[in-house]
KOLLO-374036 format. One record per residue: x, y, z of N, C-alpha, C in turn. Coordinates in pm, 1 decimal, padded with zeros to 6 digits, m for minus. Atoms other than C-alpha are relative to their C-alpha. Layout:
! residues N
{node {X, Y, Z}, {X, Y, Z}, {X, Y, Z}}
...
***
This chain:
! residues 120
{node {00059.4, m00038.4, 00089.9}, {m02904.4, 24681.9, 00018.0}, {m00149.4, m00103.3, m00046.7}}
{node {00153.0, 00128.3, 00027.2}, {m03308.7, 24457.0, m00030.3}, {00063.3, m00079.7, m00062.6}}
{node {m00011.9, 00097.8, 00130.2}, {m03215.8, 24309.8, m00333.3}, {00108.9, m00086.5, 00028.3}}
{node {m00075.0, 00149.2, m00046.6}, {m02897.8, 24142.1, m00197.1}, {m00010.6, m00076.6, 00037.9}}
{node {00035.7, 00089.8, m00084.6}, {m03046.0, 24048.0, 00099.1}, {m00089.5, m00104.4, m00052.3}}
{node {00113.4, 00125.8, 00045.9}, {m03295.6, 23869.5, m00085.7}, {00038.1, m00105.4, m00096.4}}
{node {m00093.0, 00147.3, 00016.9}, {m03031.8, 23700.4, m00285.4}, {00046.5, m00075.7, 00093.6}}
{node {m00118.4, 00108.7, m00158.8}, {m02810.0, 23578.5, 00033.8}, {m00096.7, m00103.7, 00048.9}}
{node {00063.3, 00127.8, m00054.8}, {m03135.0, 23463.4, 00155.6}, {m00046.1, m00144.9, m00064.6}}
{node {00078.2, 00082.7, 00100.5}, {m03291.2, 23276.1, m00132.5}, {00097.7, m00052.0, m00070.3}}
{node {m00136.5, 00118.3, 00047.6}, {m02902.3, 23133.2, m00194.4}, {00028.1, m00118.2, 00163.0}}
{node {00044.1, 00105.0, m00161.7}, {m02967.0, 22949.6, 00211.2}, {m00099.1, m00065.3, m00034.1}}
{node {00058.0, 00088.2, m00003.5}, {m03307.2, 22803.8, 00136.5}, {00107.7, m00049.4, m00178.3}}
{node {m00097.0, 00114.5, 00172.8}, {m03131.9, 22643.4, m00236.7}, {00145.1, m00084.5, 00053.8}}
{node {m00112.2, 00068.7, m00085.9}, {m02818.5, 22544.0, m00005.7}, {m00104.1, m00125.1, 00064.0}}
{node {00121.4, 00182.4, m00057.1}, {m03111.2, 22313.1, 00190.4}, {m00043.1, m00041.3, m00058.9}}
{node {00042.9, 00028.1, 00092.5}, {m03247.2, 22246.6, m00065.9}, {00108.8, m00137.4, m00050.4}}
{node {m00102.5, 00070.0, 00083.2}, {m02946.7, 22090.8, m00264.8}, {00058.1, m00175.3, 00093.5}}
{node {m00063.5, 00131.0, m00037.3}, {m02881.9, 21836.8, 00040.0}, {m00102.0, m00071.9, m00005.0}}
{node {00052.5, 00151.6, 00054.7}, {m03210.7, 21633.7, m00013.0}, {00019.8, 00012.7, m00092.6}}
{node {m00026.1, 00134.8, 00136.5}, {m03091.5, 21569.2, m00385.3}, {00044.2, m00080.9, 00040.6}}
{node {m00066.0, 00114.5, m00025.6}, {m02986.2, 21246.8, m00399.5}, {00122.0, 00031.3, m00070.7}}
{node {m00189.0, 00058.2, 00028.3}, {m02566.7, 21208.8, m00416.6}, {m00013.8, m00034.4, m00179.6}}
{node {m00005.4, 00025.2, 00151.4}, {m02646.1, 21058.6, m00782.5}, {00014.9, 00095.1, m00101.9}}
{node {00013.6, m00085.4, 00092.8}, {m02769.9, 21304.3, m00938.4}, {00087.4, 00175.0, 00023.0}}
{node {m00095.7, m00103.1, m00053.3}, {m02457.6, 21545.3, m00903.5}, {00001.1, 00067.1, m00114.1}}
{node {m00041.3, m00156.0, 00117.8}, {m02505.7, 21732.5, m01282.9}, {m00154.1, 00095.6, 00057.8}}
{node {00083.9, m00132.1, m00136.9}, {m02888.5, 21866.0, m01125.4}, {00066.4, 00016.6, 00065.1}}
{node {m00131.3, m00082.8, m00117.1}, {m02667.5, 21957.8, m00788.6}, {00065.8, 00061.6, m00064.3}}
{node {m00022.0, m00116.1, 00063.7}, {m02442.8, 22143.6, m01013.3}, {m00070.5, 00145.0, m00061.1}}
{node {00046.2, m00118.9, 00071.0}, {m02639.9, 22307.2, m01207.0}, {m00083.3, 00148.1, 00052.1}}
{node {00105.8, m00056.1, m00130.4}, {m02839.6, 22418.2, m00926.3}, {00092.6, 00104.7, 00056.6}}
{node {m00098.9, m00090.1, m00094.9}, {m02586.8, 22583.9, m00725.4}, {00100.2, 00076.3, m00081.0}}
{node {m00023.0, m00157.9, 00064.2}, {m02417.3, 22739.5, m01011.7}, {m00134.7, 00089.0, m00065.5}}
{node {00087.4, m00083.6, m00014.2}, {m02692.0, 22921.2, m01089.4}, {m00068.2, 00114.3, 00094.7}}
{node {00033.1, m00073.8, m00124.8}, {m02776.4, 23013.3, m00730.4}, {00103.5, 00083.7, m00005.3}}
{node {m00157.6, m00086.2, 00023.8}, {m02431.2, 23120.2, m00775.5}, {00007.6, 00150.0, m00061.7}}
{node {00026.0, m00134.6, 00108.4}, {m02530.0, 23360.9, m01066.3}, {m00015.1, 00061.9, 00055.8}}
{node {00109.8, m00158.8, m00054.1}, {m02783.7, 23521.8, m00921.5}, {00069.6, 00095.8, 00071.9}}
{node {m00050.7, m00103.9, m00057.4}, {m02573.9, 23657.5, m00678.9}, {00146.2, 00045.5, m00059.0}}
{node {m00117.0, m00057.9, m00015.5}, {m02231.8, 23694.4, m00837.4}, {m00012.3, 00099.8, m00107.3}}
{node {m00016.5, m00098.6, 00121.6}, {m02362.6, 23933.7, m01149.4}, {m00065.3, 00094.9, 00049.6}}
{node {00070.6, m00124.6, m00011.6}, {m02553.9, 24125.8, m00944.4}, {00092.5, 00048.1, 00109.1}}
{node {m00137.6, m00078.8, m00050.0}, {m02234.6, 24194.1, m00748.2}, {00079.4, 00067.1, m00069.9}}
{node {m00151.6, m00050.0, 00070.5}, {m01964.4, 24226.1, m01061.0}, {m00071.6, 00072.7, m00023.0}}
{node {00105.2, m00159.4, m00011.9}, {m02241.3, 24484.1, m01140.1}, {m00010.1, 00117.3, 00039.0}}
{node {00037.9, m00017.3, m00086.8}, {m02317.0, 24617.9, m00892.8}, {00178.1, 00112.0, 00028.3}}
{node {m00082.4, m00030.0, 00010.9}, {m01905.8, 24680.0, m00871.1}, {00025.9, 00070.1, m00068.7}}
{node {m00052.4, m00013.9, 00196.6}, {m01867.2, 24755.4, m01275.9}, {00022.8, 00196.9, 00070.0}}
{node {m00008.4, m00136.8, 00069.6}, {m01936.2, 25148.4, m01189.9}, {m00047.9, 00111.5, m00031.6}}
{node {00098.7, m00014.2, 00155.7}, {m02122.4, 25148.7, m01460.1}, {m00119.0, m00017.5, m00001.7}}
{node {00063.3, 00015.5, m00033.7}, {m02408.0, 25250.0, m01454.7}, {m00095.0, m00133.9, m00126.4}}
{node {00037.0, 00100.5, 00109.3}, {m02467.8, 25020.4, m01816.8}, {00017.8, m00064.7, 00034.8}}
{node {m00093.2, 00132.3, m00033.5}, {m02255.2, 24738.7, m01712.2}, {m00138.7, m00047.4, 00155.4}}
{node {00123.2, 00055.6, m00113.1}, {m02474.3, 24751.2, m01370.6}, {m00111.6, m00098.8, m00045.1}}
{node {00092.6, 00047.2, 00065.9}, {m02792.5, 24723.5, m01591.6}, {m00027.9, m00134.8, m00042.1}}
{node {m00015.7, 00140.4, 00025.5}, {m02650.4, 24400.2, m01740.1}, {00015.7, m00063.3, 00026.5}}
{node {m00035.5, 00103.5, m00133.7}, {m02545.9, 24217.5, m01498.0}, {m00138.1, m00023.4, 00062.7}}
{node {00172.3, 00001.6, m00033.8}, {m02890.6, 24271.8, m01351.1}, {m00088.0, m00082.2, m00043.7}}
{node {00113.4, 00078.2, 00029.9}, {m03021.7, 24124.6, m01610.2}, {00006.3, m00146.9, m00028.7}}
{node {m00071.4, 00120.2, m00029.1}, {m02779.9, 23854.3, m01607.1}, {m00060.9, m00105.7, 00068.0}}
{node {00046.0, 00056.9, m00117.7}, {m02914.9, 23799.3, m01251.0}, {m00102.3, m00052.7, 00016.5}}
{node {00176.6, m00026.0, 00016.3}, {m03273.5, 23814.8, m01372.1}, {m00023.7, m00133.3, m00084.3}}
{node {00041.7, 00125.6, 00116.0}, {m03233.0, 23510.1, m01636.5}, {00067.4, m00099.1, 00079.1}}
{node {m00055.3, 00094.3, m00078.8}, {m02988.0, 23330.5, m01405.5}, {m00083.1, m00022.5, 00103.1}}
{node {00088.8, 00113.5, m00110.1}, {m03283.8, 23296.3, m01111.3}, {m00168.8, 00013.0, m00095.2}}
{node {00108.7, 00040.8, 00118.0}, {m03529.3, 23275.1, m01406.1}, {00067.8, m00170.7, m00015.6}}
{node {m00071.9, 00121.5, m00018.8}, {m03350.0, 22929.0, m01417.8}, {00017.2, m00077.2, 00071.2}}
{node {00016.8, 00056.5, m00154.5}, {m03307.8, 22828.9, m01085.0}, {m00107.3, m00026.1, 00018.0}}
{node {00182.6, 00022.8, m00028.4}, {m03714.2, 22914.1, m01067.9}, {00006.7, m00142.1, m00093.3}}
{node {00018.8, 00138.5, 00052.0}, {m03730.6, 22588.5, m01303.5}, {00095.7, m00161.5, 00042.7}}
{node {m00052.8, 00092.2, m00042.5}, {m03495.5, 22393.2, m01187.1}, {m00023.5, m00041.5, 00172.7}}
{node {00043.0, 00023.2, m00124.8}, {m03617.9, 22403.9, m00836.7}, {m00133.0, m00142.1, m00039.1}}
{node {00155.2, 00053.7, 00080.9}, {m03967.5, 22312.1, m01058.0}, {00086.3, m00153.4, 00072.3}}
{node {m00023.8, 00111.5, 00063.8}, {m03796.7, 22001.4, m01166.3}, {00044.4, m00088.5, 00140.8}}
{node {m00052.1, 00053.1, m00072.9}, {m03626.6, 21927.5, m00826.2}, {m00160.3, m00049.9, 00101.1}}
{node {00114.1, 00023.1, m00100.2}, {m04001.9, 21926.8, m00648.5}, {m00084.1, m00165.7, m00082.7}}
{node {00039.0, 00130.1, 00101.3}, {m04141.8, 21738.8, m00957.7}, {00015.1, m00142.0, 00020.0}}
{node {m00101.4, 00192.9, m00085.3}, {m03892.3, 21423.0, m00830.2}, {m00025.7, m00025.6, 00067.3}}
{node {00058.0, m00005.2, m00121.8}, {m04009.2, 21488.3, m00532.3}, {00124.2, m00050.0, 00131.5}}
{node {m00078.5, 00008.9, m00090.0}, {m03686.8, 21511.3, m00380.5}, {m00030.2, 00140.6, 00101.7}}
{node {00045.7, m00110.1, m00108.1}, {m03857.0, 21840.7, m00145.9}, {m00172.7, m00009.1, m00021.7}}
{node {00118.6, m00010.2, m00071.5}, {m04159.6, 21852.8, 00004.8}, {m00074.8, 00123.5, m00088.2}}
{node {00087.6, m00120.7, 00094.2}, {m04467.2, 22140.2, m00155.1}, {00056.4, 00080.2, 00120.0}}
{node {00002.8, m00075.8, m00142.5}, {m04382.2, 22305.2, 00157.0}, {00138.7, 00073.2, m00034.2}}
{node {m00124.1, m00105.2, 00014.7}, {m04036.5, 22366.0, 00107.7}, {m00028.4, 00073.2, m00151.2}}
{node {00015.9, m00063.1, 00130.8}, {m04106.2, 22411.7, m00234.5}, {00007.6, 00188.7, 00025.7}}
{node {00069.0, m00061.3, m00029.3}, {m04332.8, 22656.6, m00158.5}, {00086.4, 00175.5, 00077.6}}
{node {m00093.0, m00071.0, m00067.5}, {m04059.0, 22831.6, 00093.8}, {00076.6, 00094.9, m00100.0}}
{node {m00082.2, m00067.2, 00074.0}, {m03825.3, 22878.6, m00187.9}, {m00095.0, 00081.9, m00138.6}}
{node {00048.0, m00100.8, 00114.9}, {m04066.4, 23041.3, m00457.1}, {m00064.2, 00110.4, 00048.9}}
{node {00040.8, m00138.8, m00045.6}, {m04199.2, 23288.9, m00222.3}, {00114.9, 00082.7, m00027.6}}
{node {m00130.5, m00049.4, m00019.3}, {m03834.4, 23406.4, m00191.0}, {00045.5, 00004.4, m00161.1}}
{node {m00036.4, m00011.2, 00140.7}, {m03771.6, 23340.6, m00545.4}, {m00076.9, 00126.7, m00080.0}}
{node {00058.9, m00064.1, 00061.7}, {m04051.7, 23563.7, m00654.4}, {m00004.1, 00140.6, 00019.9}}
{node {m00064.2, m00196.9, m00019.0}, {m03990.3, 23893.0, m00432.1}, {00201.1, 00019.4, m00044.2}}
{node {m00112.8, m00048.0, 00082.0}, {m03625.6, 23838.4, m00559.1}, {m00001.0, 00041.6, m00132.3}}
{node {00029.7, m00046.5, 00040.2}, {m03727.6, 23850.4, m00856.7}, {m00103.6, 00138.3, m00020.8}}
{node {00051.9, m00140.8, m00050.1}, {m03948.3, 24158.7, m00770.0}, {00072.7, 00071.8, 00002.4}}
{node {m00051.3, m00122.6, m00035.6}, {m03731.1, 24313.6, m00660.5}, {00143.0, 00075.6, m00105.3}}
{node {m00070.1, m00046.4, 00138.7}, {m03449.7, 24295.5, m00938.4}, {m00053.2, 00031.7, m00126.1}}
{node {00095.3, m00008.7, 00085.4}, {m03727.8, 24343.3, m01192.7}, {00002.3, 00201.6, 00037.5}}
{node {00044.5, m00178.5, m00001.0}, {m03807.1, 24682.8, m01028.7}, {00195.2, 00064.4, 00059.1}}
{node {m00099.9, m00073.1, 00014.3}, {m03438.9, 24802.6, m00986.4}, {00159.6, 00010.0, m00110.8}}
{node {m00090.3, 00016.8, 00229.4}, {m03317.2, 24699.3, m01415.0}, {m00130.3, 00157.8, 00032.1}}
{node {00051.5, m00103.6, m00047.0}, {m03666.3, 24955.3, m01354.7}, {00062.8, 00108.0, m00018.4}}
{node {m00034.7, m00190.3, m00013.9}, {m03545.8, 25238.1, m01193.0}, {00120.0, 00052.9, m00041.0}}
{node {m00128.6, m00005.2, 00081.3}, {m03179.9, 25214.2, m01311.3}, {00017.3, 00043.6, m00116.2}}
{node {00058.8, m00048.0, 00151.5}, {m03327.7, 25225.7, m01705.1}, {m00030.3, 00112.1, 00024.1}}
{node {00040.8, m00135.2, 00031.3}, {m03512.8, 25517.7, m01615.7}, {00074.0, 00133.4, 00050.3}}
{node {m00140.2, m00117.4, m00001.7}, {m03232.0, 25677.4, m01455.9}, {00085.5, m00003.1, m00135.4}}
{node {m00094.1, 00028.7, 00082.3}, {m03018.1, 25614.2, m01714.3}, {m00061.2, 00051.2, m00098.4}}
{node {00072.0, m00087.6, 00135.4}, {m03292.9, 25749.7, m01982.8}, {m00002.2, 00120.3, 00055.0}}
{node {m00036.1, m00128.5, m00005.9}, {m03290.5, 26073.2, m01782.9}, {00156.0, 00031.8, 00006.9}}
{node {m00157.8, m00025.5, 00012.6}, {m02917.6, 26118.1, m01751.6}, {00029.8, 00031.7, m00170.1}}
{node {m00009.7, 00006.4, 00120.9}, {m02903.2, 26060.9, m02146.0}, {m00118.8, 00135.2, m00073.8}}
{node {00106.0, m00135.9, 00087.3}, {m03176.7, 26328.4, m02217.5}, {00089.0, 00151.5, 00048.3}}
{node {m00109.5, m00076.4, m00056.5}, {m02982.6, 26541.3, m01998.0}, {00138.8, 00083.4, m00051.2}}
{node {m00149.5, 00022.2, 00067.9}, {m02659.9, 26518.6, m02214.5}, {m00077.8, 00009.2, m00142.8}}
{node {m00011.1, m00015.2, 00145.3}, {m02824.9, 26548.5, m02564.8}, {m00083.4, 00177.2, 00027.7}}
***
């Protein structure tokens, strides 16, 4: 699935960024790692729930975690732990992932609405 591949590629970028953050910034490192993990974990948990409404709910959690991750990485850039080039690589992948998540959520909500209409 394209969305999952993008999430996985994003996590790889995040893991390389984490290596650039000083060890004494343990809280920052932990929050970034947790947010990145949450993007993928919520996607997978929703996918395997087997229920469309549950899948949509967990995709929105994934999207929220991605938003948090984007803000935390902006902070890493502001603190000077990564270069603008490194940030732009992250931001490009994060923006693409957000687009894909939004598109999937929109598509699944439409599918859910069509199913509801047929059942009424």
